[in-house]
Phi, psi and omega in degrees: 000132180297137176260125175273111183280120196242141171247127179257118183256105184111122181228035168281200181304320181296318180284310186287318187273318191255346180243310184305313181296328179289313178303314182298331185271355181259121179302139176105354179249143177224114179278108183264326185223140175233127176259120176201163189237324184288151180301319181298315182288325176298316179298316181295317180297319180295321179291318185285323183228075184297339180275346184274154174271129178258123185234164178240001180238126183297327181301333179293337174274313183299325183267004180270108184292345182281339185282124178269320191229136174246124177255119186256116177235080190228167171307145189306321186289348179266350186304311186297309186294319181290321179293319180299316179297320180294317179295317178297333178274002176086022181258143167291155186224134166240124177257145167292150179289155354285156184308296178217178177268346181221147179298321180303316179296319179299315179297321179298318180292320178299316179297315181295316179299320178296316180297323182274354183057048180242156179273131178231123183216171184227142186277068172277067188290341185284002164296336183253025164295146179296319182293318180292321176300324178290315178301316179300316180296316180293316182299324183271353185281338185085000182297333182265004185074218176278120181287130181244338180210140179225129180227131180228138181239146170225080188255150177219168172236107176215088189279354175251146179286124182273127181301144178143170185296333183295341183256010183260120187289339181287346183265124181297145176083010178272164179111162189292334180292319176289325186281278181284327182298326181298327176295310183297320180295315180300318179298315181296316179294325178297324180278315195241354184079193183282140180278171176271328183218156181225137172225140183222144169237109186243129188226158168248112189250331184276146175298137178075358178287144180246342181241157181306134179233013178204141175207155167230123184239127179249128175247124184254126175246170184307319182228026185211138172246128178251127178244123179241128184223145174207146179203160181256005179236045180247094183283317178254107184278142174265212180292142175282317177227142173223126179238135182230130181223181183290345179250355180153201186220163173225128183233130184237125176260173171077187184220153176307144187271352187291322181300314180294321178298320178293321177298328179274007177065030177282148184262121179302333181285327187252346180282113186294333182253029183301126176075011181258121181277146175291153185299331184294346177245017171297151181282162180249125176260128179225108182231180178292346184250337184197164174218121184195164170280149177247119179301131181291141173291159178281130176273154180197099179294345181293343182302325178300313185282329175292320177294323178295319178302314180295324180295320182286320188270332184235356179085010176296161174286133179300153178297329171241112180276156178297326179295320177296317180294325176297324179294330174299317179292326175300318179294318179298317178295321177295323179297317178294324176295319177299316179298314183295322185261356179052053181206166172284132181256128175288127186262320182244000000 
């Protein structure tokens, strides 16, 4: 089996917890180089991947002819410049979400990847959350009749501002809409495509916060309203997903189990129940014909990397295309325009 020799750029929580274990668990990948700078992260990278070279200069990756793929897990405002350099150096690229901070930058990267005949993708892994996979199955099953409303939440409770780049207003691409919102938007577009209109209410709610930490985003389709919400002051969480149709509803509580498993350093290869939700958080289907729990689908974040492997080695289309990830940024830009002008924005 061909080995894709990989460089991981960034070994903070995003790199070490959410990407490295997934890459390691997918056949065909070999992490050869890790770029990180803090003493703590250098120590962690050396312990986790003793065979890899740990470097502090990006050029050592760009100038390494053995590297096939560069995985970027960096602050949002660095995505464009680092991805452009990697593509210009002839490397395939996977970026952590969000793709870029501006649509123009996303289009420039897509054009460059096409010219260089390289694969460019984005880690919108939450398409493979167990709960979203279940929602997708129910939505497409026809059990609810004609779907008229879809609501998704990504709520947390963190009433104090956590030190770090994500909370600094001077840095482009910061705030909850780019962070958690990009997941919710990608899921909605994956299900329903692009909306006709967009409306957003984006707020700063916590004391001392400088960047948006709460939003409600409405996507309007001809016969469907999509509501996406996230906030940092939600102590008692409600439903994660709610779907309403002409024949009934589906309501899903709880959260996918993979994130917590990764935090606990569990290995997707050896964990027998990887991506399997406990029955107590299965969703409830209530229609004119039946009422029952719906067994959750199995979640699997590895799908992003298996699809990427096929795209690089056989020319398949990546499971997450750069154009799809660019459309998420289009929605975010429309949302900010809606917020600034306090109106519904026509999208198409």
